[in-house]
VEXDOPA-622077 format. One record per residue (C-alpha): residue in three letters; chain; x, y, z. Coordinates in pm, whole numbers. Example, Ala and Ser with C-alpha at 12.3 -4.5 7.8 and 13.67 -1.06 7.14 Angstrom:
BEGIN
<node "ala"; "A"; <1230; -450; 780>> <node "ser"; "A"; <1367; -106; 714>> 
***
This chain:
BEGIN
<node "met"; "A"; <1468; 1561; -226>> <node "val"; "A"; <1116; 1619; -364>> <node "asp"; "A"; <908; 1307; -436>> <node "thr"; "A"; <882; 1254; -811>> <node "glu"; "A"; <504; 1210; -784>> <node "glu"; "A"; <467; 1558; -641>> <node "thr"; "A"; <422; 1846; -883>> <node "glu"; "A"; <624; 2153; -791>> <node "his"; "A"; <472; 2482; -907>> <node "leu"; "A"; <713; 2774; -901>> <node "asp"; "A"; <447; 3042; -936>> <node "phe"; "A"; <469; 3291; -654>> <node "lys"; "A"; <182; 3276; -411>> <node "gln"; "A"; <123; 3489; -107>> <node "asp"; "A"; <161; 3288; 210>> <node "pro"; "A"; <-188; 3271; 374>> <node "ala"; "A"; <-26; 3333; 710>> <node "thr"; "A"; <70; 3684; 601>> <node "val"; "A"; <-273; 3785; 462>> <node "pro"; "A"; <-481; 3968; 724>> <node "ala"; "A"; <-839; 3858; 777>> <node "pro"; "A"; <-1112; 4091; 645>> <node "his"; "A"; <-1225; 4377; 868>> <node "thr"; "A"; <-922; 4342; 1097>> <node "arg"; "A"; <-681; 4617; 1184>> <node "gln"; "A"; <-305; 4569; 1219>> <node "ser"; "A"; <-55; 4813; 1360>> <node "thr"; "A"; <223; 4693; 1126>> <node "val"; "A"; <243; 4542; 780>> <node "ala"; "A"; <365; 4183; 779>> <node "pro"; "A"; <676; 4119; 570>> <node "arg"; "A"; <625; 3954; 235>> <node "arg"; "A"; <667; 3579; 240>> <node "asp"; "A"; <639; 3418; -104>> <node "ala"; "A"; <554; 3051; -117>> <node "arg"; "A"; <546; 2776; -377>> <node "arg"; "A"; <313; 2479; -401>> <node "val"; "A"; <468; 2136; -356>> <node "gly"; "A"; <207; 1863; -384>> <node "thr"; "A"; <-80; 1973; -165>> <node "ser"; "A"; <114; 2211; 59>> <node "cys"; "A"; <273; 2556; 31>> <node "arg"; "A"; <633; 2604; 133>> <node "val"; "A"; <792; 2942; 201>> <node "ile"; "A"; <1068; 3032; -47>> <node "pro"; "A"; <1395; 3159; 106>> <node "glu"; "A"; <1471; 3519; 14>> <node "glu"; "A"; <1777; 3443; -203>> <node "gln"; "A"; <1585; 3177; -396>> <node "arg"; "A"; <1289; 3410; -439>> <node "arg"; "A"; <1512; 3677; -594>> <node "ala"; "A"; <1675; 3424; -827>> <node "leu"; "A"; <1338; 3295; -945>> <node "ser"; "A"; <1208; 3647; -992>> <node "phe"; "A"; <1511; 3744; -1198>> <node "ala"; "A"; <1493; 3429; -1410>> <node "arg"; "A"; <1121; 3470; -1485>> <node "arg"; "A"; <1131; 3830; -1600>> <node "asp"; "A"; <1335; 3979; -1880>> <node "pro"; "A"; <1641; 4110; -1692>> <node "asp"; "A"; <1710; 4379; -1954>> <node "his"; "A"; <1442; 4640; -1898>> <node "thr"; "A"; <1593; 4862; -2167>> <node "ala"; "A"; <1526; 4594; -2436>> <node "arg"; "A"; <1148; 4627; -2396>> <node "val"; "A"; <926; 4829; -2626>> <node "ser"; "A"; <872; 5185; -2501>> <node "his"; "A"; <534; 5358; -2481>> <node "arg"; "A"; <702; 5651; -2656>> <node "thr"; "A"; <756; 5659; -3031>> <node "val"; "A"; <1019; 5772; -3278>> <node "asp"; "A"; <818; 6093; -3325>> <node "asn"; "A"; <906; 6190; -2964>> <node "leu"; "A"; <1283; 6197; -3023>> <node "asp"; "A"; <1458; 6514; -2911>> <node "pro"; "A"; <1623; 6675; -3217>> <node "thr"; "A"; <1918; 6802; -3012>> <node "ala"; "A"; <1982; 6451; -2877>> <node "val"; "A"; <1969; 6299; -3226>> <node "gln"; "A"; <2212; 6561; -3352>> <node "gln"; "A"; <2444; 6482; -3061>> <node "val"; "A"; <2439; 6116; -3162>> <node "arg"; "A"; <2536; 6205; -3517>> <node "thr"; "A"; <2815; 6431; -3391>> <node "leu"; "A"; <2955; 6153; -3170>> <node "leu"; "A"; <2949; 5903; -3457>> <node "arg"; "A"; <3132; 6137; -3695>> <node "arg"; "A"; <3417; 6164; -3444>> <node "leu"; "A"; <3481; 5789; -3444>> <node "pro"; "A"; <3776; 5652; -3644>> <node "asp"; "A"; <3600; 5345; -3791>> <node "met"; "A"; <3298; 5236; -3997>> <node "arg"; "A"; <3054; 5352; -3730>> <node "arg"; "A"; <3086; 5701; -3880>> <node "glu"; "A"; <2863; 5590; -4168>> <node "leu"; "A"; <2567; 5561; -3931>> <node "ala"; "A"; <2567; 5940; -3889>> <node "asp"; "A"; <2438; 5995; -4245>> <node "leu"; "A"; <2139; 5759; -4221>> <node "ser"; "A"; <1778; 5856; -4163>> <node "asp"; "A"; <1654; 5872; -3806>> <node "leu"; "A"; <1489; 5531; -3824>> <node "glu"; "A"; <1788; 5363; -3990>> <node "leu"; "A"; <2017; 5532; -3738>> <node "leu"; "A"; <1811; 5379; -3458>> <node "arg"; "A"; <1829; 5040; -3628>> <node "gly"; "A"; <2206; 5070; -3650>> <node "leu"; "A"; <2219; 5139; -3275>> <node "ser"; "A"; <1971; 4853; -3200>> <node "leu"; "A"; <1730; 5099; -3040>> <node "val"; "A"; <1417; 4978; -3227>> <node "asp"; "A"; <1268; 4633; -3273>> <node "asp"; "A"; <1198; 4454; -3603>> <node "arg"; "A"; <878; 4654; -3652>> <node "gly"; "A"; <1047; 4987; -3592>> <node "gln"; "A"; <906; 5034; -3241>> <node "leu"; "A"; <1127; 5236; -3010>> <node "leu"; "A"; <1287; 5042; -2724>> <node "val"; "A"; <1324; 5171; -2369>> <node "ala"; "A"; <1697; 5217; -2435>> <node "gly"; "A"; <1613; 5458; -2714>> <node "glu"; "A"; <1369; 5645; -2492>> <node "ile"; "A"; <1633; 5685; -2219>> <node "leu"; "A"; <1902; 5789; -2462>> <node "leu"; "A"; <1709; 6024; -2694>> <node "ile"; "A"; <1385; 6151; -2535>> <node "val"; "A"; <1348; 6426; -2275>> <node "pro"; "A"; <1236; 6247; -1955>> <node "asp"; "A"; <942; 6342; -1736>> <node "his"; "A"; <1169; 6381; -1433>> <node "asp"; "A"; <1530; 6468; -1345>> <node "ile"; "A"; <1773; 6187; -1419>> <node "ala"; "A"; <2070; 6341; -1235>> <node "thr"; "A"; <2150; 6603; -970>> <node "tyr"; "A"; <2492; 6760; -925>> <node "leu"; "A"; <2569; 6900; -579>> <node "arg"; "A"; <2869; 7130; -559>> <node "arg"; "A"; <3004; 7214; -213>> <node "glu"; "A"; <3278; 7460; -123>> <node "ser"; "A"; <3370; 7238; 172>> <node "thr"; "A"; <3273; 6893; 294>> <node "gly"; "A"; <2941; 6925; 471>> <node "gly"; "A"; <2886; 7278; 342>> <node "glu"; "A"; <2566; 7401; 181>> <node "pro"; "A"; <2547; 7266; -177>> <node "gln"; "A"; <2464; 7440; -501>> <node "ala"; "A"; <2235; 7204; -688>> <node "thr"; "A"; <2212; 7159; -1065>> <node "arg"; "A"; <1933; 6934; -1187>> <node "leu"; "A"; <1952; 6762; -1525>> <node "arg"; "A"; <1633; 6670; -1711>> <node "gln"; "A"; <1779; 6569; -2045>> <node "pro"; "A"; <1811; 6260; -2264>> <node "leu"; "A"; <2101; 6046; -2147>> <node "val"; "A"; <2317; 6127; -2450>> <node "leu"; "A"; <2311; 6492; -2337>> <node "ala"; "A"; <2298; 6442; -1960>> <node "leu"; "A"; <2608; 6218; -1939>> <node "pro"; "A"; <2860; 6461; -2097>> <node "ser"; "A"; <2692; 6752; -1916>> <node "leu"; "A"; <2733; 6585; -1577>> <node "leu"; "A"; <3093; 6484; -1649>> <node "ala"; "A"; <3175; 6840; -1757>> <node "arg"; "A"; <3041; 6982; -1430>> <node "val"; "A"; <3251; 6741; -1223>> <node "gln"; "A"; <3569; 6805; -1421>> <node "asp"; "A"; <3511; 7180; -1410>> <node "tyr"; "A"; <3534; 7164; -1029>> <node "val"; "A"; <3826; 6917; -1013>> <node "arg"; "A"; <4159; 7078; -929>> <node "pro"; "A"; <4381; 6955; -1216>> <node "glu"; "A"; <4710; 7030; -1040>> <node "leu"; "A"; <4651; 6963; -673>> <node "ser"; "A"; <5009; 6833; -665>> <node "arg"; "A"; <5300; 6766; -902>> <node "leu"; "A"; <5537; 6470; -916>> <node "ser"; "A"; <5901; 6516; -1012>> <node "leu"; "A"; <6024; 6195; -1173>> <node "pro"; "A"; <6395; 6097; -1180>> <node "gly"; "A"; <6430; 6183; -1549>> <node "gly"; "A"; <6325; 6543; -1490>> <node "gln"; "A"; <5967; 6487; -1607>> <node "glu"; "A"; <5688; 6641; -1401>> <node "ile"; "A"; <5338; 6493; -1373>> <node "ala"; "A"; <5035; 6685; -1247>> <node "ile"; "A"; <4812; 6496; -1003>> <node "pro"; "A"; <4449; 6615; -976>> <node "asp"; "A"; <4244; 6574; -662>> <node "phe"; "A"; <4028; 6314; -841>> <node "pro"; "A"; <4170; 6124; -1144>> <node "ala"; "A"; <3964; 6185; -1459>> <node "ile"; "A"; <3948; 5817; -1560>> <node "ala"; "A"; <3815; 5712; -1219>> <node "val"; "A"; <3553; 5990; -1224>> <node "asp"; "A"; <3442; 5909; -1580>> <node "glu"; "A"; <3401; 5541; -1495>> <node "ala"; "A"; <3201; 5608; -1179>> <node "val"; "A"; <2966; 5865; -1333>> <node "thr"; "A"; <2913; 5664; -1654>> <node "asn"; "A"; <2844; 5345; -1458>> <node "ala"; "A"; <2599; 5527; -1233>> <node "leu"; "A"; <2391; 5656; -1526>> <node "val"; "A"; <2413; 5358; -1761>> <node "his"; "A"; <2399; 5067; -1514>> <node "arg"; "A"; <2146; 5210; -1270>> <node "asp"; "A"; <1812; 5035; -1224>> <node "trp"; "A"; <1588; 5231; -1461>> <node "gln"; "A"; <1278; 5064; -1316>> <node "gln"; "A"; <1338; 5237; -983>> <node "ala"; "A"; <1235; 5595; -917>> <node "gly"; "A"; <1500; 5851; -833>> <node "glu"; "A"; <1795; 6014; -1002>> <node "val"; "A"; <2171; 5975; -994>> <node "val"; "A"; <2324; 6212; -738>> <node "val"; "A"; <2684; 6339; -759>> <node "asp"; "A"; <2791; 6509; -435>> <node "his"; "A"; <3119; 6694; -495>> <node "ser"; "A"; <3343; 6882; -252>> <node "pro"; "A"; <3721; 6944; -268>> <node "met"; "A"; <3786; 6648; -36>> <node "val"; "A"; <3507; 6400; -117>> <node "leu"; "A"; <3334; 6291; -437>> <node "arg"; "A"; <3031; 6069; -382>> <node "ile"; "A"; <2823; 5914; -664>> <node "trp"; "A"; <2486; 5758; -573>> <node "ser"; "A"; <2264; 5565; -814>> <node "pro"; "A"; <1929; 5383; -779>> <node "gly"; "A"; <1950; 5005; -770>> <node "gly"; "A"; <2204; 4772; -614>> <node "leu"; "A"; <2470; 4571; -793>> <node "pro"; "A"; <2358; 4379; -1103>> <node "pro"; "A"; <2265; 4011; -1049>> <node "gly"; "A"; <2574; 3795; -1020>> <node "val"; "A"; <2797; 4072; -883>> <node "thr"; "A"; <2888; 4084; -513>> <node "ile"; "A"; <3071; 4349; -313>> <node "asp"; "A"; <3371; 4118; -257>> <node "arg"; "A"; <3411; 4043; -631>> <node "leu"; "A"; <3383; 4389; -785>> <node "leu"; "A"; <3727; 4364; -946>> <node "thr"; "A"; <3695; 4017; -1096>> <node "thr"; "A"; <3332; 3936; -1177>> <node "met"; "A"; <3243; 3940; -1546>> <node "ser"; "A"; <2865; 3967; -1546>> <node "arg"; "A"; <2597; 4058; -1793>> <node "pro"; "A"; <2512; 4429; -1766>> <node "arg"; "A"; <2175; 4509; -1616>> <node "asn"; "A"; <2090; 4732; -1916>> <node "ala"; "A"; <2264; 4548; -2199>> <node "thr"; "A"; <2075; 4719; -2483>> <node "leu"; "A"; <2142; 5065; -2345>> <node "met"; "A"; <2505; 4979; -2273>> <node "asn"; "A"; <2564; 4851; -2627>> <node "ala"; "A"; <2434; 5178; -2774>> <node "val"; "A"; <2649; 5384; -2538>> <node "arg"; "A"; <2955; 5179; -2635>> <node "thr"; "A"; <2879; 5218; -3005>> <node "leu"; "A"; <2872; 5595; -2957>> <node "gly"; "A"; <3213; 5583; -2787>> <node "leu"; "A"; <3079; 5702; -2451>> <node "ala"; "A"; <3202; 5388; -2270>> <node "glu"; "A"; <3463; 5120; -2334>> <node "ala"; "A"; <3358; 4771; -2429>> <node "thr"; "A"; <3615; 4577; -2225>> <node "ser"; "A"; <3633; 4763; -1896>> <node "arg"; "A"; <3456; 4641; -1585>> <node "gly"; "A"; <3477; 4992; -1442>> <node "phe"; "A"; <3567; 4922; -1082>> <node "asp"; "A"; <3916; 4793; -1162>> <node "arg"; "A"; <3997; 5120; -1339>> <node "met"; "A"; <3863; 5325; -1047>> <node "tyr"; "A"; <4082; 5130; -803>> <node "arg"; "A"; <4386; 5151; -1030>> <node "glu"; "A"; <4366; 5526; -1091>> <node "met"; "A"; <4313; 5614; -724>> <node "ile"; "A"; <4586; 5387; -586>> <node "arg"; "A"; <4857; 5473; -835>> <node "thr"; "A"; <4818; 5845; -765>> <node "gly"; "A"; <4887; 5779; -398>> <node "arg"; "A"; <4525; 5775; -276>> <node "asp"; "A"; <4302; 5529; -97>> <node "ala"; "A"; <4095; 5291; -308>> <node "pro"; "A"; <3733; 5400; -361>> <node "met"; "A"; <3480; 5293; -100>> <node "val"; "A"; <3179; 5106; -239>> <node "thr"; "A"; <2859; 5050; -39>> <node "thr"; "A"; <2541; 4891; -166>> <node "asp"; "A"; <2207; 4739; -74>> <node "asp"; "A"; <1903; 4620; -271>> <node "phe"; "A"; <1801; 4975; -360>> <node "ser"; "A"; <2116; 5181; -418>> <node "leu"; "A"; <2487; 5184; -497>> <node "glu"; "A"; <2729; 5447; -369>> <node "val"; "A"; <3091; 5502; -474>> <node "thr"; "A"; <3303; 5743; -267>> <node "phe"; "A"; <3641; 5891; -358>> <node "thr"; "A"; <3851; 6084; -106>> <node "ser"; "A"; <4113; 6340; -200>> <node "gly"; "A"; <4376; 6518; 9>> <node "ala"; "A"; <4753; 6526; -27>> <node "pro"; "A"; <4866; 6224; -231>> <node "asn"; "A"; <5143; 5992; -117>> <node "his"; "A"; <5423; 6135; -334>> <node "ala"; "A"; <5674; 5860; -256>> <node "phe"; "A"; <5430; 5585; -358>> <node "ala"; "A"; <5310; 5765; -673>> <node "thr"; "A"; <5667; 5843; -782>> <node "tyr"; "A"; <5771; 5478; -749>> <node "val"; "A"; <5463; 5353; -937>> <node "phe"; "A"; <5505; 5598; -1226>> <node "gly"; "A"; <5861; 5469; -1264>> <node "leu"; "A"; <5746; 5109; -1318>> <node "glu"; "A"; <5703; 4948; -1658>> <node "asp"; "A"; <5364; 4996; -1823>> <node "glu"; "A"; <5259; 4635; -1759>> <node "leu"; "A"; <5308; 4676; -1383>> <node "arg"; "A"; <5184; 5035; -1357>> <node "glu"; "A"; <4853; 4935; -1524>> <node "asn"; "A"; <4808; 4619; -1313>> <node "val"; "A"; <4559; 4673; -1032>> <node "asn"; "A"; <4679; 4360; -849>> <node "val"; "A"; <5035; 4493; -833>> <node "leu"; "A"; <4910; 4825; -696>> <node "leu"; "A"; <4692; 4662; -431>> <node "ile"; "A"; <4978; 4444; -305>> <node "leu"; "A"; <5231; 4729; -305>> <node "ser"; "A"; <4993; 4957; -117>> <node "arg"; "A"; <4930; 4693; 148>> <node "leu"; "A"; <5298; 4612; 195>> <node "cys"; "A"; <5371; 4977; 261>> <node "asp"; "A"; <5165; 4936; 578>> <node "arg"; "A"; <5250; 4575; 674>> <node "pro"; "A"; <5586; 4401; 639>> <node "leu"; "A"; <5452; 4059; 530>> <node "met"; "A"; <5182; 3933; 295>> <node "ser"; "A"; <5001; 3599; 318>> <node "val"; "A"; <4800; 3422; 48>> <node "asp"; "A"; <4473; 3473; 235>> <node "ile"; "A"; <4517; 3849; 273>> <node "ala"; "A"; <4639; 3890; -85>> <node "ser"; "A"; <4347; 3690; -225>> <node "glu"; "A"; <4100; 3900; -30>> <node "leu"; "A"; <4261; 4222; -155>> <node "met"; "A"; <4268; 4114; -519>> <node "gln"; "A"; <3928; 3941; -490>> <node "val"; "A"; <4054; 3613; -636>> <node "lys"; "A"; <4069; 3254; -518>> <node "pro"; "A"; <4367; 3154; -298>> <node "gln"; "A"; <4525; 2942; -573>> <node "glu"; "A"; <4524; 3239; -810>> <node "gly"; "A"; <4645; 3473; -536>> <node "his"; "A"; <4939; 3239; -468>> <node "arg"; "A"; <5038; 3240; -837>> <node "ile"; "A"; <5018; 3620; -859>> <node "leu"; "A"; <5241; 3664; -553>> <node "asp"; "A"; <5495; 3418; -692>> <node "trp"; "A"; <5488; 3603; -1026>> <node "met"; "A"; <5559; 3933; -848>> <node "ala"; "A"; <5856; 3762; -682>> <node "thr"; "A"; <6015; 3643; -1009>> <node "ser"; "A"; <6339; 3800; -1125>> <node "thr"; "A"; <6168; 3963; -1425>> <node "val"; "A"; <5928; 4153; -1196>> <node "gly"; "A"; <6136; 4174; -880>> <node "ile"; "A"; <5883; 4353; -659>> <node "leu"; "A"; <5846; 4086; -390>> <node "thr"; "A"; <6069; 3840; -208>> <node "arg"; "A"; <5930; 3512; -79>> <node "asp"; "A"; <6016; 3426; 280>> <node "ser"; "A"; <6073; 3071; 394>> <node "asp"; "A"; <5741; 2891; 436>> <node "lys"; "A"; <5585; 2902; 781>> <node "thr"; "A"; <5371; 2633; 938>> <node "asp"; "A"; <5059; 2820; 826>> <node "gly"; "A"; <5183; 2899; 476>> <node "pro"; "A"; <5436; 3114; 290>> <node "arg"; "A"; <5484; 3488; 330>> <node "trp"; "A"; <5603; 3756; 88>> <node "arg"; "A"; <5769; 4089; 159>> <node "leu"; "A"; <5892; 4381; -51>> <node "ser"; "A"; <6214; 4313; -236>> <node "ala"; "A"; <6516; 4521; -140>> <node "gly"; "A"; <6481; 4727; -458>> <node "ala"; "A"; <6109; 4794; -409>> <node "his"; "A"; <6165; 4872; -41>> <node "ala"; "A"; <6428; 5130; -128>> <node "gly"; "A"; <6233; 5272; -422>> <node "leu"; "A"; <5918; 5328; -217>> <node "gly"; "A"; <6118; 5520; 43>> <node "ser"; "A"; <5900; 5702; 295>> <node "ala"; "A"; <5587; 5534; 156>> <node "val"; "A"; <5682; 5228; 364>> <node "thr"; "A"; <5523; 5338; 689>> <node "his"; "A"; <5565; 5017; 885>> <node "arg"; "A"; <5933; 5106; 939>> <node "ala"; "A"; <5830; 5396; 1161>> <node "arg"; "A"; <5573; 5180; 1336>> <node "gly"; "A"; <5842; 4917; 1385>> <node "gln"; "A"; <6044; 5158; 1600>> <node "glu"; "A"; <5732; 5244; 1799>> <node "ala"; "A"; <5658; 4872; 1841>> <node "thr"; "A"; <6010; 4805; 1963>> <node "glu"; "A"; <5979; 5075; 2227>> <node "arg"; "A"; <5638; 4962; 2350>> <node "val"; "A"; <5728; 4592; 2357>> <node "thr"; "A"; <6053; 4673; 2536>> <node "ala"; "A"; <5866; 4877; 2797>> <node "his"; "A"; <5616; 4595; 2851>> <node "met"; "A"; <5886; 4333; 2900>> <node "gln"; "A"; <6073; 4565; 3135>> <node "glu"; "A"; <5764; 4568; 3356>> <node "tyr"; "A"; <5639; 4209; 3316>> <node "gly"; "A"; <5945; 4014; 3196>> <node "trp"; "A"; <5771; 3854; 2896>> <node "ile"; "A"; <5505; 3911; 2628>> <node "thr"; "A"; <5260; 3699; 2423>> <node "asn"; "A"; <5091; 3717; 2085>> <node "arg"; "A"; <4761; 3809; 2252>> <node "thr"; "A"; <4924; 4101; 2434>> <node "val"; "A"; <5074; 4231; 2108>> <node "arg"; "A"; <4733; 4207; 1939>> <node "asn"; "A"; <4573; 4410; 2214>> <node "met"; "A"; <4853; 4669; 2219>> <node "phe"; "A"; <4847; 4742; 1846>> <node "ser"; "A"; <4493; 4635; 1739>> <node "leu"; "A"; <4627; 4357; 1515>> <node "asp"; "A"; <4496; 4016; 1414>> <node "val"; "A"; <4680; 3692; 1492>> <node "gln"; "A"; <4881; 3687; 1168>> <node "gln"; "A"; <4983; 4053; 1195>> <node "ala"; "A"; <5094; 4008; 1556>> <node "arg"; "A"; <5291; 3700; 1456>> <node "ala"; "A"; <5463; 3896; 1178>> <node "leu"; "A"; <5552; 4177; 1420>> <node "leu"; "A"; <5703; 3933; 1670>> <node "ala"; "A"; <5899; 3769; 1387>> <node "glu"; "A"; <6042; 4112; 1297>> <node "leu"; "A"; <6139; 4176; 1660>> <node "lys"; "A"; <6293; 3831; 1681>> <node "ala"; "A"; <6501; 3900; 1369>> <node "gln"; "A"; <6622; 4221; 1534>> <node "gly"; "A"; <6716; 4028; 1849>> <node "val"; "A"; <6468; 4219; 2066>> <node "val"; "A"; <6277; 3905; 2170>> <node "val"; "A"; <6340; 3531; 2186>> <node "lys"; "A"; <6108; 3239; 2253>> <node "asp"; "A"; <6092; 3113; 2609>> <node "pro"; "A"; <6290; 2785; 2589>> <node "asp"; "A"; <6100; 2644; 2886>> <node "gly"; "A"; <5757; 2715; 2741>> <node "pro"; "A"; <5555; 2567; 2452>> <node "ser"; "A"; <5710; 2600; 2106>> <node "arg"; "A"; <5378; 2638; 1923>> <node "gly"; "A"; <5029; 2767; 1986>> <node "pro"; "A"; <4881; 3058; 2180>> <node "gly"; "A"; <5082; 2976; 2492>> <node "ile"; "A"; <5418; 3087; 2346>> <node "arg"; "A"; <5594; 3342; 2564>> <node "trp"; "A"; <5858; 3581; 2436>> <node "leu"; "A"; <6147; 3690; 2656>> <node "pro"; "A"; <6402; 3976; 2620>> <node "gly"; "A"; <6655; 3899; 2345>> <node "pro"; "A"; <7024; 3990; 2310>> <node "ala"; "A"; <6934; 4331; 2158>> <node "phe"; "A"; <6683; 4411; 2432>> <node "ala"; "A"; <6732; 4769; 2547>> <node "gln"; "A"; <6637; 4866; 2899>> <node "pro"; "A"; <6411; 5175; 2884>> <node "pro"; "A"; <6496; 5465; 3113>> <node "ser"; "A"; <6341; 5435; 3456>> <node "lys"; "A"; <6028; 5642; 3521>> <node "arg"; "A"; <6051; 5931; 3756>> 
***
């Protein structure tokens, strides 16, 4: 704890140890080490604390600052586009379309009290000095791209970029035949997921960084790259649940007013939902301090999974947590609280409640197993298991596991959890679940003469153990 008589100055100061002496030559540049004065000494600030102080001291919303451009620099085509968008809206916002340019900007909060244009207004309505987006279209993954560069105000660039992506999306890559005779077309990339990713990339990017948004599009992969990492307060393991202040709040509010983005959506949850419920993998998100990349992969969708999901009630079909759990249980027979909480990006207590809710009679998707020593487990209910059909892939792997475990015990006489983990590249809990399945089938039994708990448990051939054919 700092002595109360010491005065702590939080002004950044370059650490003298990192400043080279005059007239000296260095082969490398020393990394920046900010320091703060405490009493009569300087103490180096840890990197995370330095970033927090930097963010707190500056205005985090760059788009709320006054621009060096003026209202006279507005692009007439962009202003007309704004009026057109407003006239399409079903509420009182339509009245803004008939105001003068200055009053229109006031209605969109794009000028300050003195009528000075804000950076958000410059981004939205003035032709930039550089490209703000590049669209790369490839005939095949890794093929030579055809590049289209966009140097337009954001209100024109956003719909233009979305139109180019949708023009290349195959709208009927596959079709689902539902039990009632209805058919649903499945595109290679769902429109809602694409709209969210592209809009987020342009609106939430770091506008203080150089560079443009890049959309790299092939029939199998859609990759969206934007300058700047995640906004402060958002981490990669809480994309689905964190409610944070947007990096560019002023710009985002104007975009929402124009109907170009929804006010309540976090974005990532909709991307995950749309990809998973059409039988695809969830999007892959990678980030660092300087960039954010969202990648969608296409290919043949899982028809059995998509058909089952589209047959659920709206509340369940729109619930990203339900989709994440169902998708996981198609690959693994059992679900623990820890794994579920990590998937849904929630705390364990909340994950436990969600799993129990999915196991209630009104939902009926899960069944809760008897509690184990390390916590309860959930599995697909009989109805969900049957409805998912061939989407449940761990049934096929179960047969393979039975054969391999049987062959191992034929040769060695017994097997352990560690051996199962090595054979199938599983973790401890997954190997334990697999052995529990084999025990239920009568393929293995615990060694009665060995330990009953812990890593030393040995499993012996059970009553349903089948001798494999001898090798030639």
